[in-house]
ZAMARGU-4260 file (C-alpha; in steps of 0.2 Angstrom, whole numbers, plus 5000, padded with zeros to 4 digits):
<rodrens>
0) 5338/4713/5213 | 5326/4723/5224 | 5331/4736/5236 | 5329/4730/5254 | 5318/4744/5260
5) 5305/4738/5248 | 5302/4724/5260 | 5299/4734/5275 | 5282/4743/5281 | 5280/4761/5277
10) 5278/4764/5296 | 5295/4755/5300 | 5308/4765/5311 | 5323/4769/5301 | 5341/4775/5303
15) 5345/4789/5292 | 5364/4791/5295 | 5379/4780/5302 | 5381/4793/5315 | 5364/4790/5321
20) 5369/4773/5326 | 5379/4780/5341 | 5363/4787/5348 | 5354/4770/5350 | 5351/4766/5368
25) 5359/4750/5374 | 5342/4747/5382 | 5334/4746/5366 | 5347/4737/5356 | 5358/4725/5366
30) 5371/4715/5357 | 5366/4723/5341 | 5376/4725/5325 | 5376/4733/5308 | 5376/4722/5293
35) 5386/4731/5280 | 5384/4729/5261 | 5396/4733/5247 | 5391/4731/5229 | 5375/4722/5235
40) 5385/4709/5245 | 5387/4706/5263 | 5403/4714/5269 | 5403/4714/5288 | 5395/4720/5304
45) 5397/4734/5317 | 5395/4731/5336 | 5382/4742/5345 | 5386/4737/5363 | 5395/4754/5367
50) 5383/4768/5369 | 5387/4785/5362 | 5401/4779/5352 | 5402/4776/5333 | 5402/4757/5330
55) 5417/4748/5326 | 5418/4738/5310 | 5419/4720/5313 | 5419/4706/5300 | 5404/4696/5297
60) 5408/4677/5299 | 5416/4671/5283 | 5402/4659/5281 | 5390/4673/5278 | 5401/4685/5268
65) 5395/4688/5250 | 5377/4685/5254 | 5365/4695/5244 | 5352/4707/5253 | 5338/4694/5249
70) 5349/4680/5257 | 5353/4690/5273 | 5334/4695/5275 | 5329/4677/5273 | 5342/4671/5286
75) 5337/4685/5298 | 5318/4681/5296 | 5322/4662/5299 | 5331/4666/5315 | 5317/4677/5321
80) 5327/4693/5322 | 5319/4710/5316 | 5330/4722/5305 | 5331/4740/5302 | 5337/4748/5286
85) 5352/4760/5287 | 5354/4775/5275 | 5368/4787/5274 | 5366/4803/5264 | 5350/4796/5257
90) 5358/4780/5250 | 5355/4763/5257 | 5370/4756/5266 | 5365/4741/5276 | 5354/4733/5289
95) 5354/4734/5308 | 5349/4718/5317 | 5349/4715/5336 | 5351/4698/5345 | 5343/4703/5361
100) 5327/4714/5362 | 5320/4723/5377 | 5307/4737/5377 | 5306/4739/5358 | 5304/4721/5354
105) 5286/4722/5349 | 5287/4738/5339 | 5302/4732/5330 | 5293/4715/5326 | 5278/4725/5320
110) 5289/4736/5309 | 5296/4721/5299 | 5286/4711/5286 | 5289/4697/5275 | 5291/4700/5256
115) 5274/4693/5252 | 5265/4703/5266 | 5273/4719/5260 | 5268/4716/5242 | 5250/4712/5247
120) 5249/4728/5258 | 5257/4739/5245 | 5245/4732/5232 | 5230/4734/5243 | 5235/4752/5247
125) 5237/4756/5229 | 5220/4749/5225 | 5212/4759/5239 | 5220/4774/5232 | 5215/4771/5214
130) 5197/4767/5220 | 5197/4784/5229 | 5203/4793/5214 | 5190/4783/5203 | 5176/4788/5215
135) 5181/4806/5214 | 5182/4805/5195 | 5165/4797/5194 | 5158/4811/5205 | 5166/4824/5194
140) 5160/4816/5178 | 5142/4815/5184 | 5142/4833/5189 | 5150/4838/5173 | 5137/4828/5163
145) 5123/4835/5173 | 5130/4853/5170 | 5132/4849/5152 | 5114/4842/5150 | 5107/4858/5158
150) 5117/4869/5147 | 5112/4859/5131 | 5093/4860/5136 | 5095/4879/5139 | 5103/4881/5122
155) 5089/4871/5114 | 5076/4881/5122 | 5083/4897/5113 | 5077/4889/5097 | 5059/4886/5103
160) 5046/4899/5100 | 5046/4905/5118 | 5046/4923/5124 | 5061/4930/5133 | 5052/4929/5149
165) 5047/4911/5147 | 5065/4906/5142 | 5073/4915/5157 | 5060/4906/5169 | 5065/4890/5161
170) 5083/4894/5164 | 5080/4896/5183 | 5070/4880/5184 | 5085/4871/5175 | 5097/4878/5187
175) 5087/4872/5202 | 5087/4855/5195 | 5106/4852/5196 | 5107/4841/5211 | 5125/4845/5216
180) 5123/4864/5215 | 5120/4870/5233 | 5107/4883/5229 | 5090/4885/5236 | 5075/4884/5224
185) 5074/4903/5224 | 5081/4916/5212 | 5079/4930/5200 | 5084/4936/5183 | 5086/4955/5180
190) 5088/4963/5163 | 5099/4979/5161 | 5090/4995/5156 | 5099/5008/5145 | 5102/5019/5161
195) 5111/5005/5170 | 5098/5000/5182 | 5091/4982/5183 | 5073/4977/5180 | 5066/4961/5187
200) 5062/4950/5172 | 5057/4933/5181 | 5058/4926/5198 | 5055/4910/5208 | 5049/4908/5226
205) 5054/4925/5232 | 5044/4935/5244 | 5031/4948/5239 | 5041/4961/5248 | 5056/4958/5236
210) 5045/4957/5221 | 5040/4975/5225 | 5056/4982/5232 | 5067/4974/5219 | 5057/4976/5204
215) 5069/4989/5199 | 5087/4990/5206 | 5098/5005/5204 | 5116/5003/5199 | 5127/4999/5214
220) 5112/4996/5226 | 5113/4980/5236 | 5122/4965/5230 | 5113/4963/5213 | 5117/4982/5209
225) 5135/4980/5214 | 5137/4965/5203 | 5130/4975/5189 | 5140/4990/5192 | 5157/4981/5194
230) 5152/4968/5181 | 5160/4955/5193 | 5152/4940/5202 | 5148/4942/5220 | 5147/4928/5233
235) 5140/4931/5250 | 5139/4917/5263 | 5126/4927/5274 | 5117/4943/5276 | 5130/4957/5280
240) 5131/4976/5280 | 5132/4975/5260 | 5115/4968/5260 | 5104/4984/5259 | 5087/4976/5256
245) 5081/4971/5273 | 5064/4969/5280 | 5055/4961/5295 | 5055/4942/5294 | 5069/4941/5282
250) 5077/4923/5283 | 5096/4921/5284 | 5103/4916/5268 | 5118/4919/5256 | 5119/4924/5238
255) 5127/4921/5221 | 5125/4937/5211 | 5132/4934/5193 | 5132/4947/5180 | 5126/4942/5163
260) 5139/4949/5151 | 5141/4949/5132 | 5159/4954/5130 | 5160/4970/5139 | 5141/4974/5139
265) 5130/4970/5153 | 5114/4962/5149 | 5107/4957/5166 | 5111/4949/5183 | 5107/4931/5189
270) 5104/4930/5207 | 5103/4914/5217 | 5099/4911/5235 | 5111/4900/5246 | 5109/4892/5263
275) 5117/4903/5277 | 5136/4900/5279 | 5137/4891/5263 | 5156/4888/5258 | 5162/4895/5242
280) 5164/4882/5228 | 5175/4887/5213 | 5166/4873/5203 | 5149/4881/5206 | 5156/4897/5200
285) 5163/4889/5184 | 5145/4882/5181 | 5137/4898/5184 | 5149/4907/5173 | 5145/4895/5158
290) 5126/4897/5162 | 5128/4916/5162 | 5137/4915/5145 | 5122/4905/5138 | 5110/4917/5145
295) 5119/4932/5137 | 5117/4924/5120 | 5099/4919/5123 | 5095/4937/5129 | 5105/4945/5114
300) 5096/4934/5101 | 5079/4937/5108 | 5082/4956/5109 | 5088/4956/5091 | 5073/4945/5086
305) 5061/4957/5095 | 5069/4972/5087 | 5068/4964/5070 | 5050/4959/5073 | 5046/4977/5079
310) 5054/4984/5063 | 5045/4971/5053 | 5028/4975/5060 | 5032/4994/5058 | 5037/4991/5040
315) 5022/4980/5037 | 5011/4993/5045 | 5019/5007/5034 | 5017/4996/5019 | 4999/4992/5023
320) 4996/5011/5025 | 5005/5014/5009 | 4995/5001/5000 | 4979/5007/5007 | 4984/5025/5002
325) 4988/5020/4984 | 4973/5009/4983 | 4962/5024/4988 | 4971/5036/4976 | 4971/5024/4962
330) 4952/5021/4965 | 4948/5040/4966 | 4959/5044/4950 | 4954/5029/4940 | 4935/5031/4943
335) 4934/5048/4934 | 4948/5043/4922 | 4937/5028/4917 | 4924/5040/4910 | 4936/5051/4902
340) 4945/5037/4892 | 4928/5028/4889 | 4919/5043/4882 | 4933/5049/4872 | 4936/5033/4864
345) 4917/5030/4861 | 4916/5047/4852 | 4931/5044/4842 | 4923/5028/4835 | 4909/5040/4828
350) 4922/5053/4822 | 4913/5054/4805 | 4900/5064/4814 | 4912/5076/4822 | 4922/5090/4814
355) 4941/5087/4812 | 4944/5101/4825 | 4934/5092/4838 | 4942/5076/4833 | 4959/5082/4838
360) 4952/5089/4854 | 4945/5071/4858 | 4961/5063/4853 | 4970/5075/4865 | 4958/5070/4879
365) 4961/5051/4875 | 4980/5053/4874 | 4980/5062/4891 | 4969/5050/4899 | 4979/5035/4893
370) 4995/5044/4899 | 4988/5047/4916 | 4983/5029/4917 | 5000/5024/4913 | 5007/5035/4927
375) 4995/5027/4939 | 5000/5010/4933 | 5019/5014/4935 | 5016/5020/4953 | 5007/5004/4957
380) 5019/4993/4948 | 5033/5001/4958 | 5023/4999/4974 | 5021/4980/4970 | 5040/4978/4966
385) 5045/4987/4982 | 5033/4976/4992 | 5041/4960/4984 | 5024/4955/4977 | 5029/4954/4959
390) 5028/4936/4954 | 5035/4929/4938 | 5023/4918/4928 | 5035/4910/4915 | 5028/4903/4899
395) 5034/4899/4882 | 5035/4915/4872 | 5037/4916/4853 | 5050/4931/4854 | 5048/4936/4836
400) 5029/4937/4837 | 5030/4947/4853 | 5043/4959/4845 | 5032/4960/4829 | 5017/4965/4840
405) 5027/4978/4850 | 5033/4985/4833 | 5016/4987/4827 | 5011/4997/4842 | 5026/5008/4843
410) 5026/5011/4824 | 5010/5020/4825 | 5015/5030/4841 | 5032/5035/4833 | 5023/5040/4816
415) 5013/5054/4826 | 5030/5062/4830 | 5038/5058/4813 | 5050/5046/4821 | 5055/5030/4812
420) 5055/5013/4821 | 5065/4998/4815 | 5069/4981/4823 | 5079/4965/4820 | 5079/4948/4828
425) 5095/4937/4827 | 5091/4921/4819 | 5102/4912/4832 | 5089/4916/4845 | 5077/4901/4849
430) 5060/4903/4842 | 5053/4901/4859 | 5060/4906/4876 | 5054/4903/4893 | 5050/4920/4901
435) 5036/4931/4909 | 5028/4938/4894 | 5019/4952/4903 | 5035/4958/4912 | 5046/4956/4896
440) 5033/4966/4886 | 5033/4979/4900 | 5052/4981/4900 | 5053/4983/4881 | 5038/4994/4880
445) 5045/5006/4893 | 5062/5007/4884 | 5054/5009/4867 | 5042/5022/4873 | 5057/5032/4881
450) 5067/5031/4865 | 5052/5037/4855 | 5049/5051/4867 | 5066/5058/4867 | 5070/5056/4849
455) 5066/5072/4838 | 5056/5072/4822 | 5066/5064/4808 | 5075/5053/4820 | 5076/5034/4821
460) 5073/5021/4835 | 5081/5004/4833 | 5078/4988/4843 | 5089/4973/4841 | 5088/4956/4849
465) 5104/4945/4849 | 5110/4930/4857 | 5126/4929/4868 | 5129/4912/4873 | 5115/4908/4886
470) 5108/4926/4886 | 5097/4936/4876 | 5103/4954/4873 | 5091/4967/4869 | 5098/4983/4862
475) 5087/4999/4860 | 5095/5014/4852 | 5088/5031/4849 | 5094/5048/4841 | 5088/5058/4856
480) 5095/5072/4867 | 5107/5060/4876 | 5111/5059/4894 | 5125/5067/4903 | 5139/5055/4909
485) 5137/5060/4927 | 5118/5056/4927 | 5119/5039/4919 | 5121/5031/4936 | 5105/5039/4943
490) 5092/5037/4928 | 5087/5020/4935 | 5083/5027/4952 | 5065/5032/4957 | 5058/5048/4951
495) 5075/5052/4942 | 5077/5059/4925 | 5093/5066/4916 | 5090/5084/4922 | 5076/5095/4930
500) 5071/5102/4913 | 5067/5084/4906 | 5051/5083/4915 | 5045/5100/4909 | 5049/5097/4891
505) 5045/5079/4889 | 5034/5074/4904 | 5034/5058/4914 | 5037/5054/4932 | 5054/5046/4930
510) 5048/5029/4936 | 5049/5020/4919 | 5067/5016/4920 | 5066/5012/4938 | 5053/4999/4934
515) 5063/4992/4920 | 5078/4989/4931 | 5067/4981/4945 | 5059/4970/4933 | 5075/4964/4924
520) 5082/4961/4941 | 5067/4950/4946 | 5069/4941/4929 | 5087/4937/4933 | 5094/4949/4921
525) 5102/4967/4921 | 5100/4983/4911 | 5114/4996/4907 | 5115/5012/4897 | 5127/5022/4887
530) 5124/5039/4880 | 5132/5054/4871 | 5124/5071/4872 | 5116/5077/4856 | 5119/5060/4848
535) 5108/5048/4857 | 5107/5034/4870 | 5108/5015/4870 | 5100/5003/4883 | 5106/4985/4884
540) 5096/4972/4893 | 5103/4955/4897 | 5091/4941/4901 | 5094/4923/4903 | 5088/4911/4890
545) 5079/4897/4899 | 5073/4880/4893 | 5059/4880/4880 | 5043/4870/4881 | 5027/4871/4871
550) 5020/4888/4868 | 5003/4891/4877 | 4989/4901/4869 | 4986/4919/4875 | 4969/4927/4879
555) 4959/4930/4863 | 4959/4948/4857 | 4949/4951/4842 | 4941/4966/4833 | 4925/4969/4841
560) 4919/4984/4832 | 4907/4974/4821 | 4900/4963/4834 | 4881/4961/4833 | 4873/4953/4849
565) 4856/4945/4851 | 4842/4957/4855 | 4836/4947/4870 | 4852/4949/4880 | 4850/4954/4898
570) 4864/4964/4906 | 4865/4970/4924 | 4877/4984/4928 | 4880/4986/4947 | 4889/5003/4948
575) 4887/5018/4960 | 4896/5031/4950 | 4884/5040/4939 | 4897/5045/4926 | 4903/5028/4924
580) 4885/5021/4923 | 4882/5033/4908 | 4898/5029/4900 | 4896/5010/4901 | 4878/5011/4895
585) 4884/5021/4880 | 4897/5008/4876 | 4885/4994/4877 | 4872/5003/4867 | 4885/5006/4853
590) 4885/4987/4850 | 4867/4985/4852 | 4866/4980/4871 | 4855/4987/4884 | 4858/4986/4903
595) 4849/4989/4919 | 4857/4999/4933 | 4859/4994/4951 | 4867/5008/4962 | 4874/4996/4975
600) 4877/4978/4979 | 4862/4975/4989 | 4850/4981/4975 | 4861/4971/4963 | 4858/4955/4972
605) 4839/4958/4973 | 4838/4963/4954 | 4848/4947/4949 | 4836/4936/4959 | 4821/4944/4951
610) 4827/4947/4934 | 4840/4933/4931 | 4852/4942/4919 | 4863/4934/4906 | 4879/4943/4913
615) 4883/4955/4928 | 4895/4969/4927 | 4900/4972/4945 | 4909/4986/4952 | 4919/4980/4968
620) 4918/4997/4977 | 4899/5001/4981 | 4890/5007/4996 | 4878/4996/5007 | 4885/4980/5000
625) 4901/4980/4990 | 4904/4969/4974 | 4913/4955/4984 | 4899/4953/4996 | 4886/4954/4982
630) 4896/4941/4972 | 4897/4929/4987 | 4878/4930/4989 | 4874/4927/4971 | 4885/4912/4971
635) 4876/4905/4986 | 4859/4907/4978 | 4854/4892/4967 | 4843/4902/4955 | 4857/4914/4950
640) 4874/4905/4955 | 4878/4901/4937 | 4878/4919/4930 | 4895/4925/4924 | 4901/4940/4935
645) 4914/4952/4927 | 4922/4962/4941 | 4926/4980/4938 | 4938/4990/4950 | 4949/5005/4950
650) 4961/4996/4961 | 4974/4986/4952 | 4982/4976/4967 | 4985/4958/4966 | 4977/4955/4983
655) 4960/4962/4977 | 4961/4951/4961 | 4963/4936/4972 | 4949/4941/4984 | 4938/4943/4969
660) 4942/4926/4963 | 4938/4919/4980 | 4921/4928/4980 | 4916/4920/4964 | 4920/4934/4952
665) 4922/4926/4935 | 4934/4938/4927 | 4942/4954/4934 | 4945/4970/4924 | 4953/4986/4930
670) 4947/5004/4926 | 4949/5013/4915 | 4940/4998/4906 | 4949/4992/4891 | 4936/4989/4878
675) 4947/4977/4869 | 4946/4966/4884 | 4928/4969/4889 | 4920/4965/4872 | 4929/4948/4869
680) 4922/4943/4886 | 4905/4949/4882 | 4906/4939/4866 | 4913/4924/4876 | 4898/4923/4888
685) 4884/4930/4878 | 4888/4925/4860 | 4884/4935/4844 | 4872/4933/4830 | 4887/4927/4819
690) 4890/4913/4831 | 4872/4908/4831 | 4868/4910/4813 | 4872/4893/4803 | 4870/4902/4787
695) 4887/4909/4789 | 4894/4891/4786 | 4880/4883/4776 | 4870/4894/4765 | 4860/4882/4753
700) 4855/4897/4742 | 4873/4899/4737 | 4882/4888/4724 | 4896/4876/4730 | 4914/4881/4729
705) 4921/4876/4712 | 4934/4862/4713 | 4948/4873/4706 | 4945/4886/4720 | 4944/4872/4733
710) 4962/4867/4727 | 4968/4885/4728 | 4961/4886/4746 | 4970/4870/4751 | 4986/4877/4743
715) 4984/4893/4752 | 4982/4884/4769 | 4997/4874/4766 | 5007/4890/4762 | 5000/4898/4778
720) 5007/4883/4788 | 5024/4887/4782 | 5024/4905/4786 | 5032/4910/4803 | 5020/4920/4814
725) 5032/4935/4815 | 5027/4938/4797 | 5010/4942/4802 | 5008/4955/4788 | 5010/4941/4775
730) 4998/4929/4784 | 4984/4943/4786 | 4986/4948/4767 | 4985/4930/4761 | 4970/4926/4772
735) 4961/4942/4765 | 4965/4937/4747 | 4959/4919/4749 | 4943/4924/4759 | 4938/4937/4745
740) 4940/4923/4732 | 4928/4911/4740 | 4915/4925/4745 | 4898/4921/4738 | 4901/4902/4738
745) 4894/4889/4750 | 4910/4885/4759 | 4918/4885/4776 | 4935/4892/4770 | 4930/4910/4772
750) 4926/4908/4791 | 4942/4898/4793 | 4953/4912/4786 | 4943/4925/4797 | 4947/4914/4812
755) 4966/4913/4807 | 4967/4932/4806 | 4959/4934/4823 | 4972/4922/4830 | 4986/4932/4822
760) 4979/4948/4830 | 4979/4938/4847 | 4997/4932/4844 | 4991/4914/4846 | 5002/4903/4835
765) 4995/4887/4843 | 4977/4892/4838 | 4983/4896/4820 | 4990/4878/4818 | 4974/4871/4825
770) 4962/4881/4814 | 4972/4876/4798 | 4972/4858/4803 | 4953/4858/4806 | 4949/4867/4790
775) 4960/4855/4780 | 4952/4840/4788 | 4935/4847/4782 | 4939/4853/4765 | 4926/4842/4757
</rodrens>
């Protein structure tokens, strides 16, 4: 059952207490009475005829006693009598109804409504209220979405390749695009300086006077300076005494001055212009607070990026200067060193004509030159590693063959000191591993060279290669002087040795172990050392064992000492250094070759066009026109574009090698010139008399090879196929034995055995198998 006051208008008059009934004027309520209810049922009435006296209870006619509130209301409404609710101490107690109305009749009638009317009005009012709230919510949502869109676009702009000034200008434009933000399209962004002052970074639509006056703002000066100094936002509805920047023609306006903060650090100030007498809006300040936070992150990021870029540029500039310095030093040292090593090696080749005493002097010169060359190589290698320009070129490497080759080299070096060298390869290691052959060889060579250097006469150096799960462990032990325990951690640093006396006694730069560590790191491995003073040291290198593929052949390296070239070969040597000219001419003459000299690149191009040589040896650093420029011109001239060009340079940087290739250089050699690399190239591009003389394979004046010897040759080739390449000694000895047996007969076997030996020297297992197959297929 509904309460009766639910059916009366909100504007109805009401009686809030029973005592209030006594104050009702008889002029307003004549013959009125109070309908009393008890437990929701009609219980009686009270007369209102006597003014200023409490009503006296009277019984309602029995016919109506017990009626419910709804029934009373319905009866009163049918009789056309209005009703007022009566409350006592806040609780509903009854209804006042009057029989005769005078002055208040209209107001009383207007204050009463039917149940249906009241429900409709209440519903209408509730709908109107909800619509108003919905409109407010829509407006708020729209503003929030617009603010969010601006914030998102501003954050996305920080990821674009824009300068800080461009991004701050875009931020101002985005702020001005917000339709509900009551700011004018005028504003500035200041950036904080180290001294606390503000420097104008960007502006929009401000006067020229402000652009000059406010280009720099002192802390605490005017509104912007106060916002910066106090690190708190400032709102001003109009120009007042706090506004210190005044000038003729200034327009009335207000300000939002919002500090841009990153935690407690001031990064700048955002200043926006308002219309005069603008009313402060907390929602606007909330929006500007979020924008300032975004700007703080944007400024911080850009400042860090700029600092990093500056550091990077400075580092690159320093690296470029360092590279240029090393290139110049390398060139200046290698150029005379090329002559030293070349002449000493050339003289040693004819040592039968020199006394033993002078042979030793020459050997000392050669060893010193090679040692100096190694020092330069170490410095350059370290520079490349530090610059991150060492790239791994992985290939399938026969590890046993590589170790065998290294052993042969180190055995001779160690023998000069009276040191014994031994090695052992674990059968559990794969025959081939995927690794950078050059870098691995450099690591092992440095460690073995160190071990031999520090091991006294009569001592022993041992190298073991073992497998530990998916790693190859290289263990190199010596019986040298040992390393103090407190120095073990420093020996892998640049220019570090066990102690200061080491350099004086044994020489070296202290770069070898630093390079070993850097290269093992690049290859994904590690190197450690243990040592005992007076007993020796052990170095352990861990390298990952990667997947194995098909082994590729290496550059051919053959014995060139007996080369005989054609008499009509034409060689052009473009070289400006007189000593190197003389040395290279002597080397070429030693194998029966002659060359013409061009003292610079321009002369070299002109001579190449007029003379058309078979090959050009081109120094890359020459006056007038350098080797790269000369090579480009040669490649563009149809008459001489086919000529092979071997580039020679004292620089050993990868960048120069790449430039040489782009210029059209066929092959690139660094100085000092390694004759073991130069001569095979000359043989490749010029050929030798042996290559051109068919009598080497088919001499009709010689008898054919007997059948029994043919069978023996085939057996020997089959045996060679079964020998692993790391047993190179057995292969070479067998080849020499079989070759000598077929000498003087008309057969191709002898040439086949010679080719197999050359492939062994070149550590080219793929070519060995191919040669044996070819010889067996042509055994008839």
